C-alpha positions as CSV (number, residue, x, y, z in Angstrom):
1,M,-7.7,32.8,-8.1
2,R,-11.2,33.0,-6.7
3,T,-13.4,30.2,-7.1
4,T,-17.2,29.7,-5.5
5,I,-17.4,26.3,-4.2
6,T,-20.7,24.4,-2.7
7,L,-20.0,22.0,0.4
8,N,-22.4,19.8,2.0
9,S,-23.1,20.9,5.6
10,E,-20.8,18.1,7.1
11,T,-17.5,19.0,4.9
12,H,-18.2,22.8,5.4
13,S,-18.1,21.9,9.3
14,F,-15.1,19.8,9.2
15,A,-13.1,22.4,7.3
16,S,-14.5,25.1,9.5
17,Y,-13.3,23.1,12.5
18,Y,-9.7,22.3,10.6
19,A,-9.4,26.1,10.0
20,H,-9.9,27.0,13.5
21,V,-8.0,24.7,14.9
22,R,-5.1,25.5,13.0
23,G,-5.3,29.3,13.0
24,L,-6.2,29.4,9.0
25,T,-8.9,31.3,7.2
26,L,-11.4,28.7,5.5
27,S,-9.8,29.1,2.1
28,A,-6.4,28.2,3.5
29,A,-7.6,25.2,5.2
30,I,-9.2,23.7,2.3
31,E,-6.2,24.7,0.0
32,E,-3.9,22.8,2.9
33,L,-6.5,19.5,2.9
34,I,-6.4,19.4,-0.8
35,T,-2.8,19.8,-1.1
36,K,-2.8,16.8,1.6
37,A,-4.8,14.5,-0.3
38,Q,-2.7,14.9,-3.5
39,A,0.3,13.5,-1.3
40,P,1.2,9.7,-2.1
41,P,0.1,7.6,0.9
42,P,2.6,6.3,3.4
43,E,4.3,3.0,2.7
44,I,2.9,0.4,4.5
45,Q,4.6,-2.9,5.0
46,Y,3.0,-6.0,6.2
47,S,4.3,-8.0,9.4
48,P,5.0,-11.8,8.7
49,N,1.5,-12.5,10.4
50,G,-0.1,-9.9,8.0
51,L,-0.6,-7.0,10.2
52,P,0.0,-3.4,8.2
53,M,2.7,-1.6,9.6
54,F,4.2,1.4,8.7
55,V,7.6,1.6,7.2
56,P,10.5,2.2,10.3
57,S,11.5,5.8,10.3
58,E,13.9,6.9,12.4
59,G,14.6,6.6,15.8
60,V,13.0,4.1,18.1
61,V,10.1,4.9,20.7
62,T,11.3,3.4,24.3
63,A,9.2,2.9,27.3
64,A,10.6,5.7,28.8
65,M,9.7,8.2,26.2
66,V,5.8,6.7,26.5
67,S,6.3,7.1,30.3
68,D,7.4,10.7,30.0
69,L,4.7,11.7,27.7
70,E,1.9,9.7,29.9
71,E,3.4,12.1,33.2
72,E,2.9,15.4,30.9
73,A,-0.5,17.4,31.5
74,F,-3.2,17.1,28.6
75,D,-4.5,20.5,27.7
76,P,-7.7,20.0,25.9
77,K,-7.7,23.7,24.4
78,P,-5.9,23.3,21.4
79,F,-8.4,20.3,20.1
80,A,-11.4,22.3,20.9
């Protein structure tokens, strides 16, 4: 379906940047963002001291895993 929409400049810049980074057309990027916005929010639990936490999922993050990630070379190009 073809539709014309009006976006403010900040929203247009964000959608254009998102499209560029993801390798999508602007239309596909906006459709993806709207689809993500319709998804239910992640379940959040609260710790005994009241801090919000995401519900634990598969696996455990170990200090060794974090250390391995810290040693990898960071390439900023995919984020530009």
